[in-house]
VMD Tcl script that draws the C-alpha trace (Angstrom):
set ca {
  {115.01 -45.54 59.27}
  {114.08 -49.10 60.22}
  {110.49 -49.90 61.11}
  {109.63 -49.76 64.81}
  {108.54 -53.22 65.93}
  {107.91 -55.17 69.09}
  {110.76 -57.21 70.54}
  {109.58 -60.24 72.50}
  {112.01 -60.37 75.42}
  {110.20 -63.25 77.19}
  {107.08 -65.29 76.49}
  {104.24 -62.79 76.09}
  {106.38 -59.83 77.18}
  {107.27 -57.25 74.54}
  {109.30 -54.04 74.28}
  {108.79 -51.37 71.61}
  {111.70 -48.96 71.30}
  {110.91 -45.67 69.60}
  {113.26 -43.30 67.76}
  {112.30 -40.32 69.89}
  {114.55 -40.33 72.94}
  {115.10 -44.10 72.49}
  {111.89 -44.45 74.53}
  {110.77 -47.94 75.54}
  {107.13 -48.93 75.93}
  {106.12 -52.36 77.17}
  {103.36 -54.90 76.61}
  {102.60 -57.83 78.90}
  {99.98 -60.26 77.59}
  {97.89 -62.40 79.92}
  {94.95 -64.69 79.23}
  {92.27 -62.03 79.73}
  {93.99 -58.64 79.62}
  {97.21 -57.00 78.45}
  {99.25 -54.37 80.28}
  {100.73 -51.43 78.36}
  {103.73 -49.77 80.06}
  {103.85 -46.04 79.22}
  {102.07 -44.33 76.33}
  {104.55 -42.02 74.50}
  {104.55 -38.24 74.15}
  {101.48 -37.14 72.16}
  {98.01 -38.41 71.44}
  {99.01 -39.21 67.85}
  {101.98 -41.25 69.04}
  {99.77 -42.90 71.63}
  {97.32 -43.87 68.89}
  {100.19 -45.38 66.92}
  {101.17 -47.37 70.01}
  {97.58 -48.52 70.54}
  {97.44 -49.74 66.94}
  {100.72 -51.61 67.47}
  {99.27 -53.24 70.60}
  {96.29 -54.48 68.56}
  {98.70 -56.09 66.10}
  {99.84 -58.32 68.96}
  {96.63 -58.85 70.90}
  {92.98 -57.82 70.95}
  {92.69 -58.38 74.69}
  {91.48 -55.49 76.85}
  {94.42 -53.14 77.49}
  {95.31 -51.85 80.94}
  {97.88 -49.05 81.19}
  {100.52 -48.02 83.71}
  {102.45 -44.75 83.64}
  {105.84 -45.26 85.27}
  {105.99 -41.54 86.04}
  {104.60 -38.17 84.98}
  {107.16 -36.96 82.45}
  {105.57 -36.09 79.12}
  {107.34 -38.70 77.01}
  {105.87 -41.48 79.17}
  {102.30 -40.31 79.63}
  {101.07 -37.61 77.23}
  {99.86 -40.46 75.00}
  {97.28 -41.42 77.64}
  {94.53 -39.78 75.56}
  {94.77 -42.69 73.13}
  {93.96 -45.08 76.01}
  {91.31 -43.00 77.76}
  {88.82 -45.92 77.76}
  {91.31 -48.15 79.59}
  {92.22 -48.37 83.25}
  {95.29 -46.14 83.63}
  {97.39 -46.83 86.72}
  {100.08 -44.64 88.28}
  {101.42 -43.62 91.65}
  {99.21 -40.97 93.28}
  {102.16 -38.58 93.14}
  {102.28 -38.93 89.36}
  {98.71 -37.69 89.06}
  {99.48 -34.74 91.34}
  {102.64 -33.93 89.40}
  {100.92 -34.15 86.03}
  {98.16 -31.78 87.13}
  {100.76 -29.33 88.40}
  {103.31 -29.49 85.59}
  {101.67 -30.73 82.38}
  {101.22 -27.31 80.80}
  {104.73 -26.24 81.75}
  {106.10 -29.47 80.26}
  {104.07 -28.84 77.12}
  {105.45 -25.31 76.76}
  {109.03 -26.51 77.20}
  {108.64 -29.33 74.69}
  {106.96 -27.12 72.10}
  {109.66 -24.48 72.42}
  {112.36 -27.10 71.87}
  {110.55 -28.62 68.88}
  {110.09 -25.24 67.22}
  {113.72 -24.33 67.89}
  {114.86 -27.57 66.26}
  {112.64 -27.22 63.18}
  {109.82 -29.67 63.97}
  {106.64 -27.55 63.79}
  {104.34 -30.48 62.94}
  {105.32 -32.32 66.11}
  {104.99 -29.10 68.08}
  {101.42 -28.83 66.75}
  {100.71 -32.43 67.79}
  {102.00 -31.62 71.26}
  {99.85 -28.51 71.47}
  {96.71 -30.43 70.46}
  {97.28 -33.34 72.84}
  {94.73 -33.59 75.62}
  {96.26 -34.38 78.99}
  {94.56 -37.43 80.52}
  {95.55 -37.86 84.15}
  {95.81 -41.49 85.37}
  {92.90 -42.37 87.62}
  {93.72 -45.77 89.16}
  {96.11 -44.39 91.76}
  {98.34 -46.32 94.14}
  {100.86 -45.42 96.83}
  {102.20 -48.89 97.63}
  {102.93 -52.16 95.85}
  {99.94 -53.33 93.82}
  {99.16 -56.48 91.86}
  {97.30 -56.54 88.54}
  {95.79 -59.84 87.45}
  {95.96 -60.22 83.67}
  {94.56 -63.74 83.75}
  {97.07 -66.51 84.25}
  {99.74 -63.89 84.91}
  {100.20 -61.30 87.64}
  {102.21 -58.12 87.23}
  {103.40 -56.08 90.17}
  {103.54 -52.28 90.31}
  {106.30 -51.50 92.80}
  {107.11 -48.27 94.61}
  {110.49 -48.04 96.34}
  {110.75 -44.36 97.24}
  {112.06 -41.17 95.70}
  {114.56 -41.44 92.85}
  {114.20 -40.07 89.31}
  {111.00 -38.42 90.62}
  {109.09 -38.77 93.86}
  {106.64 -41.23 92.29}
  {108.49 -43.72 90.03}
  {106.96 -47.16 89.60}
  {108.78 -50.29 88.48}
  {106.71 -53.00 86.79}
  {107.73 -56.58 87.54}
  {106.63 -59.70 85.65}
  {108.00 -62.43 87.92}
  {106.96 -65.45 85.85}
  {108.96 -64.04 82.92}
  {111.92 -62.66 84.89}
  {111.34 -59.16 83.45}
  {111.29 -55.77 85.13}
  {110.26 -52.54 83.39}
  {112.23 -49.90 85.28}
  {110.97 -46.70 83.65}
  {113.51 -43.92 84.12}
  {114.78 -45.43 87.36}
  {117.31 -47.02 84.99}
  {118.81 -45.43 81.87}
  {120.89 -47.04 79.14}
  {122.90 -44.97 76.69}
  {122.60 -41.76 78.70}
  {123.09 -40.58 82.26}
  {120.24 -40.93 84.74}
  {118.22 -37.71 84.37}
  {118.45 -35.50 87.46}
  {116.23 -32.50 86.70}
  {113.42 -33.65 89.05}
  {115.46 -36.24 90.90}
  {116.42 -37.00 94.48}
  {120.09 -37.89 93.99}
  {120.76 -38.64 97.67}
  {117.96 -41.25 97.69}
  {117.99 -42.77 94.20}
  {120.47 -45.58 94.93}
  {118.65 -46.55 98.10}
  {115.37 -46.72 96.19}
  {116.91 -48.95 93.53}
  {118.35 -51.18 96.20}
  {114.98 -51.49 97.91}
  {113.35 -52.50 94.64}
  {116.08 -54.98 93.70}
  {115.53 -56.71 97.04}
  {111.81 -57.25 96.43}
  {110.92 -60.92 95.83}
  {109.11 -59.94 92.63}
  {112.36 -58.45 91.27}
  {115.03 -60.60 92.86}
  {116.42 -62.99 90.26}
  {114.89 -61.19 87.27}
  {117.53 -61.09 84.53}
  {115.76 -58.97 81.90}
  {115.72 -55.25 82.70}
  {113.92 -52.77 80.47}
  {115.12 -49.19 81.03}
  {112.95 -46.20 80.25}
  {115.27 -45.37 77.36}
  {117.85 -47.37 75.47}
  {118.64 -51.04 74.98}
  {117.24 -53.85 77.10}
  {119.85 -54.76 79.72}
  {120.34 -57.25 82.54}
  {120.37 -57.30 86.33}
  {124.12 -56.63 86.45}
  {123.61 -53.38 84.54}
  {121.00 -52.24 87.09}
  {123.34 -53.11 89.96}
  {126.20 -51.20 88.33}
  {124.00 -48.14 87.85}
  {122.84 -48.34 91.47}
  {126.49 -48.46 92.60}
  {127.30 -45.39 90.51}
  {124.32 -43.54 91.99}
  {125.49 -44.55 95.46}
  {128.95 -43.06 94.76}
  {127.27 -39.87 93.56}
  {125.09 -39.67 96.67}
  {128.04 -40.33 98.98}
  {130.14 -37.67 97.25}
  {127.37 -35.08 97.45}
  {126.57 -35.90 101.06}
  {130.20 -35.72 102.16}
  {130.67 -32.37 100.43}
  {127.52 -31.03 102.00}
  {128.71 -32.11 105.46}
  {131.94 -30.18 104.84}
  {129.86 -27.09 104.22}
  {130.09 -26.90 100.42}
  {127.13 -24.76 99.37}
  {128.22 -23.24 96.06}
  {126.77 -24.92 92.94}
  {130.02 -24.87 90.96}
  {132.01 -26.19 93.90}
  {129.51 -28.94 94.67}
  {129.39 -30.05 91.04}
  {133.18 -30.07 90.90}
  {133.23 -32.57 93.77}
  {131.43 -35.06 91.50}
  {133.74 -34.89 88.53}
  {135.52 -38.15 87.97}
  {132.42 -40.27 88.58}
  {131.91 -40.86 84.86}
  {128.89 -38.57 84.54}
  {128.32 -35.68 82.15}
  {128.86 -32.16 83.47}
  {125.18 -31.31 83.00}
  {124.20 -34.35 85.07}
  {126.38 -33.51 88.05}
  {125.25 -29.88 87.96}
  {121.60 -30.93 87.95}
  {122.28 -33.33 90.83}
  {124.12 -30.65 92.80}
  {121.32 -28.17 92.18}
  {118.73 -30.65 93.47}
  {120.74 -31.21 96.65}
  {121.10 -27.46 97.22}
  {117.39 -26.90 96.59}
  {116.47 -29.58 99.11}
  {118.72 -27.98 101.71}
  {117.36 -24.48 101.25}
}
mol new
graphics top color blue
foreach p $ca { graphics top sphere $p radius 0.5 }
foreach p [lrange $ca 0 end-1] q [lrange $ca 1 end] { graphics top cylinder $p $q radius 0.2 }
display resetview
């Protein structure tokens, strides 16, 4: 396995892609501080990330969690002395679901023969972000401003995108996925495309050509637009079926076949629509 290293995608803007889930973490270096985007899935992995940050810069780190799923924020314990930003909904969600997420992850790790990682997950302290926002927020890193942007409900009800306008880079978190379908388990499939469109229209995002998805390879603005168009087709298909009175899960999922999505994805999306309507 090749060594995990930072990829500098623009001047002072780095991406570190990890083998687990092809997870991307980000680092934006200013003159006085550096912003870390997401913290990985356990305290031990967060500590590894923190050490990797120090290999690039010894500036004070500031952290943002793009959302409250374990793989993006359970590493917060390694950054507990830093300012940790997130949407207010992410803090609420993490308080409500962290232990359930932990149980699910541990069960999967044990089932797939990874007891050491399951033990790491069990021992990880959950550190809830405490610099909470509910609208667009600027962070001054010294000579460089990053923008935490909220566009509405999508992959969760609290996703943040992180824009670095001077570098033409946007960290999208799981609002954008490369190499896998957009994950629908906690999603709002009727709203996701609209949220992406709102964010793409922001002046801090408009014109940015480097797009960092939550998982997978770094992509470009055209990839984000194509994914938004696919999500719009999914939303339109689900909405039209719902208007026709389709209420059965299998029937609603069947309406979405042919959109280029995996069966599990369309079933999760259909389930979310039915749950919202109930």
